[in-house]
N, C-alpha and C positions, 0 to 999 in steps of 0.2 A: 521779695529782693527789691531793694529801697529805689535802685535808679535804673535808668533805662539804659539796656546792654545792646551792645552793636554787633551784630552776628554776620559774616560773611560766608555766603554761597558760592560754592565754586562747582560748576557741573556742565558738561557741554551739550547737554539736553535742554531745549529751552521749555518745554513742557514740565520737566522735573524741577528746574529752577523756579519758575514761577509757582509752581505748586508748594515749594518749600517756603518760599517768601511770604505766600499767603497765611501758610500755617502758624509760621513765627511771628509774624505781625500781628495775628490773633491771640497770641501769647504775651503781647504788650511790649516787643522788643523791635527794635531799630535793624534794618536789613540793608544790605548791600550785596551784589552778586556779579559774578565773571564768569564767562563762557570757557574759559581756559586757566591753566595754572600761572601761567606767565600775568595775564591782568590780575589774578587774583592777589599774587605776590604785590604787584605794584599798588594795589589797592590797600593792601597791608601797610604798607611802607608809608604812603600818604595819610591814610587816615586812622590806622589802628583798629583792632578788633578784639571782643572778649572772648569769641568763638569763630570757629572756621569749620565750615560742613564742607567736605570735599568729597566728590567720586574717586576712587582710585584709579578708575581706568579712563585716562583722557589722553588725548592726541597730543605730541610735544612734550608738555612739561605734566606729568602724571601727576596722582595723588601723593604716592611716595616721595617724590621732589619736593612737591609742595610742603609735605610735613618735613621733611630734613629741611629745608629753609626757613620754615617758622619757627621751628626749635632754635634755630641758629641766632634768628635775628630778634625773635619776640617770643622768649620762652615762657613767658606768663600767658600767652594765647592758648586758649585750648583748641584741640582739633580732633573733630567727630570724621571718621571716614565712612564712606558707603561703598559697600561691596557687593559684586553679585553672587547669587547663592551657588555655593560649592565654590568659593574661595576663600574660606574661612582661614587657610595656612597664610595668605597674604596679609588678610585684617589681622592675624595674630602678631605677625612680623612688623605690623605698623604699630600695635600696641607697645613693643618691644622699644619702637623708635621714640616713642612718646605720646602717640596719640591716646587718648582719653579714654575712649571707647569706639566701638564699632556699630554699625546696622546693616543686615543683609535685606538688599530688595528680592521681592516685593516687601514691603512692611506697612503696618496699619499706621494711619495719622496719630492715634492715641499712643502707639507704642513711641514713635518718634517725638511727639510733644512732651511724653514724660522724660525721655532721655535728656531732651535739650534743657528743659526745666531742672533736673538733678545735677547737671554738669556746671550750668551757671550758678546756682545755689551752693555748690561745693566750692567753685573757683572762688565766689565772693567770700565765703567763709575763711577759705585758706589765706587768702590775701589780706582780710582784716586780721586774722592773728599775726601773720607776717608783719602787718604794719604798727600793731602794738608793741610786738617782740622788739622790732628793729628800732621804733621810736624809743623805748626805754633805754635800749643799748647806746643808741647815739646820744641821749643825753646824758647818760651815765658818763660815757667816753669824753664828752666833752666837759663837764663838772670836773671830772678827776683831773683832765690835763690840764685846766684852767688852774685847780688848786696846785699842783704840782709845779706850776709855771710860776707860782707866788703871785699871778695877777699881772705879771709883767706884760707889756704889750707885744712882745716878741721875743723867741727864744734867743739865745747866743749863737751866733754863727761862728764856732772857735776855728781857728786856724790860720798860719800866715805863709801856707805854701803857695806857689805861683797860682795854682788852680783855685785856691780860696780868694786870693786878694782880686782875682779876675771877676769872680761873684760878687765880692762885696762891692767892687767898683761899679759893676752892672747893676746892682741893687739901687746906688745912690743916682745914677743918671736916669734909669727908667722911672724912680719913684714920683718925680715931678708931674709925669704925663699920666693920663687917665687911659694910655692904651693896654689892650687885652695883652696879657704874658702868657706864654706857654713855657713851663717848667718840664725839662726832660732829665731824666736820670734812674739809676735803678732803684729798686726798693731799700729804704735805709739810709738814702746819701743825705738827706734832709732837704728835700723839695717843700716841705711846709715853712720850714723855718727862712727860705728863700721869700717864698710868698707873704709871711709875717713881716720880716724886713721892709720889704716894698709899701706893706700898708702902713707900718710905723712911721716910715720916712716921707710918707705921701702927704698932699693938703687934706686926705679922708682920714689923717690919724686919729681924730676925735669921732669918728662914726665908726660901727661896728664891724670888725671881722669875724665872718662867719664861714664856716667849713663845711664840706660835705663829702664823705668818703663815698663815691658812686659805686666802688667795687663790692661795698658791702651790703648793698642794697638791691632788693629785686625791684622789677620795672615798675609795677603798680606803686609800692612804697617809695621808690625814689621819686616818680611824678609828684605826689603828695608832698614829699619833703621840699622837693625845690619851687613847685609852684602853688603849694597850699591846697586846701579843700572846702569846700561850703558843707554845711550842714546838711545830713542825709545824702551826701555825694555816694555812700557806701557804707554797709552795714558797720555800726559802730561808730560812724562818723557823727556824734554826738552835739558837737558845737562846730563853728567854724574855726580854721586853722589858717593861719599866715604861713606861707612857705619860706624858703631860705632867702629866695631872693627878695622878699618884702622885708625880711628881718634884716637883710644887709643894705637895705636903702641908705645911699648917702656914705656907704663904706665900700669893703671889698668883700667877695665872696670867691672862695677858694674851692674850686673843683678838683679833688684829688682823685687820682685812677680814671680820668674822664674817658679813655680808650676802652673801658667795659660796658659803658651804655649801650643800650638796644637800639637800633635803627629808629624804633617808633619816638623814644625821648630824644633821640637826636634831632628830629623834625622838631619837636616843641622847642628845644633848646636853642635851636637855629633860629627860631622865629623871635624868640626872647632877645637874642644877640643883634639880631638885625633892627627889630622895632622898639626895643627897650620897653615892652608891655607885655602884658601875659593875661590869661585867665585862670583862676582857680578850677581846680577838678570839681566838675559837677557846678560850675559858675558859668554865667553869661556875662559877666561886669569886666570890661577892660580895665585894667591896674597898670599904671606908668611906673617904672622902676627906674632909679637913680644908682647903678651898681657898676663898681670896676671888677674885671674877672680876671682871675689868675688861675690858670688850670695846669694840671700837673699829670703825667703818664711815665710809666717805666717802660713803653713802647718806644724805640727810636722813631724818629720823625720820617725815615725813609720807608720803614715798615708801616707805619700810620698811614701814610697815603698811598702806597702801593695795594695794601689789603683789602678786602672786599666788605669788611665789618664797620668801616668807618668812613662817613659821606666827607668826599671833596670838599663841597661847599662849607662845611661845619671846620674842616681842618683848616681853612683859609681865614675863616673867622676867628679862630683862635690862635693861629700860629702868626700873628702880629710881630711881636718881638719876643723870638725863642731865646732859651739858655739852656745850656745842659751841664747839671750839677757833677762834677767827676767823681768815680767812685774812690774809698777810701784807700784801695791798692795802688792808685795812681797818686796818692798825695802822703805817702808815708811820714813825710815829716811833720804832720800835723797830729800823729798819733800820739806822741807822748803830750801834747798839750790838751788834745781830747781826754787822756787817762785819767790826768790830774784834774780837768774840768769835772768828769763824772766821779772820782773821787770825793772832790768837794760837795757834789751836788747830793750824792747817794749816802753819804758818810752818816748823816743825821737820820736818815729814814730806817738804816740796817743797823743802827746803832752799833756800830763796828769800832774798834779802837783803832784800826789803821787810818793814817792820815797821809800816808805816802806809797809809793811802790819801790821794790827793791830792784836794783840795775839788771841782775839777771831776769826779773820777772818782766820789766820793761822791755828787754831785748828781744825775748820770746814773742810778746805782744806785737813788737815792730815787725819782726819775721812774719807773722801770719797774713795771709791775703784778705780776709775778711770779706769772702762775698756776701754775707748780710749787710755790709757798710756799718755805718756809725750806728744804727739801730742795733746790731750784733754785738759792737764794741760796749756799748752801753749795759747790755744784759749780762756780757762776760763779766765786766767791772763790778755789776751788783750781787751776781753769784759769789765772785771772789771775796767782796767784803762780809758778805755774811758766814762766809767759811773761815775767813782769818782768824788768827788769835795773836797776833802781836802787834806792833805798831806800823809795821809796813806789810805791803801785799808781797807774798813770796811765790816761788814758780809752782810750790806745792799747793797754793790756796787757787790756782788758775783751774778752771773747769777744763776739760779734753779738747784739744783743739786740733783736727785731724793732719795738719801739715807742719806739726813743731816736733819734726825728729823723734825723740825716744817713745814719746805718747803713740805715735802714729805706727813706728814699726812695731811696738809691741802687739798693737791690736791687728795689723795686718797678717802677724806671724802665728797668731792665735789659730791652733787646729783643733780638730775633732776630740773632746774630752774622752778620756779613758772608758767612762762609764756610758759613752754614746749621748744622744741628744735627741729630742721629740723635733723634727726637722719642720713641721708644721708649726708648731708653739713658735719655734726659732724664727721663721719666716715672717709668721704674723708681727712677732715683736719687733722685728727690723722695720716691718712696714708701716707700723704705728709709729716708730720715731721717725722716720723720714717724713711722713705726712705732718708730723707735729712740728718738727724742724721748718718743714718747707712754710707752715704756717706763720710760725714766728719770724722768719726771714722776711716774709711779705706783710708783716703787720695784719695779720688776720683777713687778708685779700684772698677770699677762696679762688677766686678764677685764675689769680697769678699764680697761687701754690699748686693747682691743678697743671698749669702751664709748667711750672718749674719739674713737675714728676711725669710730664710728658703723658696725664690722664685726660680723657674728656670729662664735662663736668658732671654728667650722671654717676659715672663709674666713680670720680672723686667723692661725690657726695654719698654714694653707697658705702663707700670705705668709711666715711665719717662716723655714719651710723652703726656700722659694723664695730667699730672700736669706741665708740661713745665719746668720740671727740666733740668738743663745744666750740 
């Protein structure tokens, strides 16, 4: 293992705590300790940890509650639970809740040391692979979208409705300042276009516009993406890498899905917002940055502030100049303009002959509520262009939209086929379809897709694996 690991020990017995600290330090790792669950969670919040070793049986906040809170606030932190002999059932339950392993008292020092080394080694390898995969995905997405935008400094905010005119006036006014902007709105409403518009009209427009989808990155990967890392900071870090804050120096950093970041990352981000300086992962040098922050979330402001997952101090640092982008169903006057815009934009890519939209097809598009907002509309137009055979998009070219009359009625009235049906396969098919739709609607943000489906993250990830959904 290439870098010093931080291990937090939580145990209400002083002698046990001291003994474990000694063993772990001899293995070359840094330690901190707490005599109870509440203190341990506070230390995790303030300093972070690679591994937590906790006794299950403690007064007030026990090991199971510690495990629950750790998996919620810092899912990349591993948890090793210590249990008494004969209490294996509880330890197994802890494993199901996310603990990586358990060890029963009494245990030998050698057995304990082997477990700790293995857990930290496997965690480091897992995070390295995540980092490599996500870095490639982020880079590919960035290059692809830049190519699709044609190199223009910002996408076009299409619309003449009252709601869009309000957004356009907002962008013009706030662009002159360096104040932090918080953009609220449902998935697919065009929050990034607002951020790009602010940057393009600001004195920083000659500087870089750098974006990070916080919801698509695991905690360890996100830290490296935001703050950069030094050579040797972790396995696979063969060279120094600047983070997005440094890359955005002199320009604008757009933090999308900001509400999904863990508490530990929130602490690091708060420090950068307050001090305008950072240290790379694995580094000690303090680096000053000059960056304007535009953040975005699909969580309403009141929910973000009242919830337990987002720090109040970070909220107030971000919620300086707030704006809410209206959903497409509240600005239906813009739909014909958006449809024409997407037809012109996508027609060359799809090699479609269609250069317009039939009035009946337009009527159906305006009647739909668009729960996936502008992103869903763009996907529907692209699919229709691929299917179209004439010079205009017709009703028959449109994919199925649930609340557009005849199609929905036909689907709802479908009954049991005469030859019967395999119920398990039918249920699996519907489940996979809904999962794919949720991912499409949220732009691939898995945390938000899981929320739309009412699933916890572990269940959602298990279903992704089951159906081979990438």
